[in-house]
C-alpha positions as CSV (number, residue, x, y, z in Angstrom):
1,M,-14.8,15.5,-31.3
2,A,-13.5,18.5,-33.4
3,L,-10.5,19.2,-32.7
4,L,-9.9,23.0,-30.8
5,P,-8.9,25.9,-33.6
6,P,-6.9,28.2,-32.2
7,Y,-7.9,31.4,-30.1
8,P,-9.8,33.9,-32.9
9,Q,-7.8,36.7,-32.0
10,G,-9.3,40.3,-33.0
11,A,-12.6,38.6,-33.2
12,P,-15.5,40.5,-30.9
13,A,-16.4,38.4,-28.0
14,N,-19.9,37.7,-28.9
15,S,-18.7,36.8,-32.7
16,G,-19.5,33.3,-34.2
17,F,-15.9,32.5,-34.2
18,I,-15.6,32.8,-30.3
19,M,-19.2,30.9,-29.7
20,D,-17.7,28.1,-32.0
21,W,-14.2,28.2,-30.1
22,Y,-15.8,28.3,-26.5
23,E,-18.0,25.4,-27.5
24,K,-15.3,23.2,-28.8
25,M,-13.5,23.6,-25.3
26,R,-16.6,23.2,-23.1
27,T,-16.9,20.0,-25.2
28,I,-13.2,19.0,-24.5
29,V,-13.4,19.9,-20.6
30,N,-16.0,17.9,-20.3
31,E,-15.0,14.7,-22.0
32,V,-11.5,14.5,-20.7
33,Q,-13.2,15.3,-17.0
34,G,-12.5,12.3,-14.9
35,S,-11.9,10.1,-17.8
36,Y,-8.2,10.6,-18.4
37,S,-6.0,7.6,-18.8
38,W,-3.0,7.6,-16.6
39,S,-1.2,6.0,-19.5
40,L,-1.5,8.9,-21.5
41,I,0.2,11.3,-19.4
42,T,3.6,11.9,-20.4
43,G,6.9,12.9,-18.4
44,K,5.6,11.4,-15.1
45,P,8.6,11.2,-12.4
46,T,10.5,8.0,-11.7
47,T,11.2,9.1,-8.2
48,L,9.5,10.1,-5.2
49,G,11.2,13.1,-5.0
50,G,10.0,13.7,-8.7
51,Y,6.5,13.6,-7.1
52,G,8.0,16.1,-4.2
53,I,7.6,13.2,-1.6
54,T,10.7,14.3,0.4
55,D,10.2,12.1,3.3
56,P,9.5,8.5,2.2
57,V,10.6,5.4,4.0
58,E,13.4,4.0,2.3
59,L,13.2,0.1,2.0
60,T,16.8,-1.0,2.5
61,T,17.7,1.6,5.4
62,A,14.8,1.3,7.4
63,K,14.3,-2.0,7.1
64,G,15.4,-3.7,10.9
65,V,16.2,-0.9,12.5
66,A,14.6,1.4,15.4
67,N,11.5,3.2,14.2
68,G,12.0,1.3,10.9
69,Y,9.7,-1.6,10.0
70,P,10.4,-5.1,10.8
71,S,12.8,-7.4,8.9
72,L,10.4,-10.7,7.4
73,T,12.0,-14.2,6.8
74,S,11.3,-16.1,3.0
75,T,8.3,-17.3,4.7
76,S,6.9,-13.5,5.9
77,R,7.6,-14.1,9.3
78,V,9.1,-10.9,11.4
79,V,12.4,-11.9,13.1
80,Q,12.3,-9.0,15.5
81,G,10.5,-9.0,18.9
82,T,6.9,-7.3,19.4
83,D,6.5,-5.0,22.1
84,T,3.0,-4.2,23.2
85,T,0.6,-3.3,26.0
86,D,-2.4,-4.4,23.7
87,D,-3.8,-8.2,23.5
88,L,-2.5,-10.9,21.6
89,I,-5.1,-12.9,20.1
90,V,-5.1,-16.0,18.1
91,D,-8.1,-16.6,16.6
92,S,-7.2,-20.1,15.1
93,T,-8.1,-23.4,16.8
94,S,-5.1,-25.3,15.0
95,T,-2.1,-22.8,15.2
96,G,-1.6,-20.6,18.0
97,L,1.5,-19.9,20.2
98,V,4.5,-22.0,19.9
99,L,7.6,-21.8,22.2
100,K,10.7,-23.5,22.3
101,S,12.1,-25.2,25.2
102,P,16.3,-25.7,26.4
103,N,16.9,-28.7,24.8
104,G,15.4,-27.6,21.4
105,H,11.7,-28.7,21.1
106,Y,9.2,-26.6,19.7
107,W,5.7,-26.9,21.7
108,R,2.2,-25.6,20.9
109,A,-0.4,-24.3,23.4
110,T,-4.0,-25.1,22.5
111,I,-6.8,-24.5,24.9
112,S,-10.2,-26.6,25.3
113,N,-13.6,-25.3,25.8
114,L,-13.3,-25.4,29.5
115,G,-10.1,-23.5,29.8
116,V,-7.8,-26.0,29.9
117,V,-4.1,-25.6,28.0
118,T,-2.5,-28.5,26.8
119,W,0.8,-28.5,25.3
120,T,1.7,-30.5,22.5
121,D,5.2,-31.6,21.4
122,L,6.4,-30.4,17.5
123,G,9.8,-31.5,17.6
124,T,12.7,-30.0,16.7
125,S,11.7,-28.4,13.2
126,K,10.5,-25.0,13.6
127,P,6.9,-25.3,12.4
């Protein structure tokens, strides 16, 4: 690819200089279109505000608060309650609904093909 020369000042619009300049400019635009690497762009903003985003969800202030997002434990479990009007569906046959009884034991519910619910004592350690 040839380097783009400066625009030929004072040359007639149909001169060879203008035609050459135009062809070089067209070639550059066509080659760059859709294939410009993000790493070649300099002066990129480092903050959301730099990109013009004025209403970001702040990771530290929106965690665990109303209208924010739920906090997670180190095992990716939600530590807040869930309130829904939709169905709660568990597609696993080996894991599912676990409840804690007043004596500190965890119980897992499973269901048979006949609809019989069975509770299994999982002990006092959270599964």
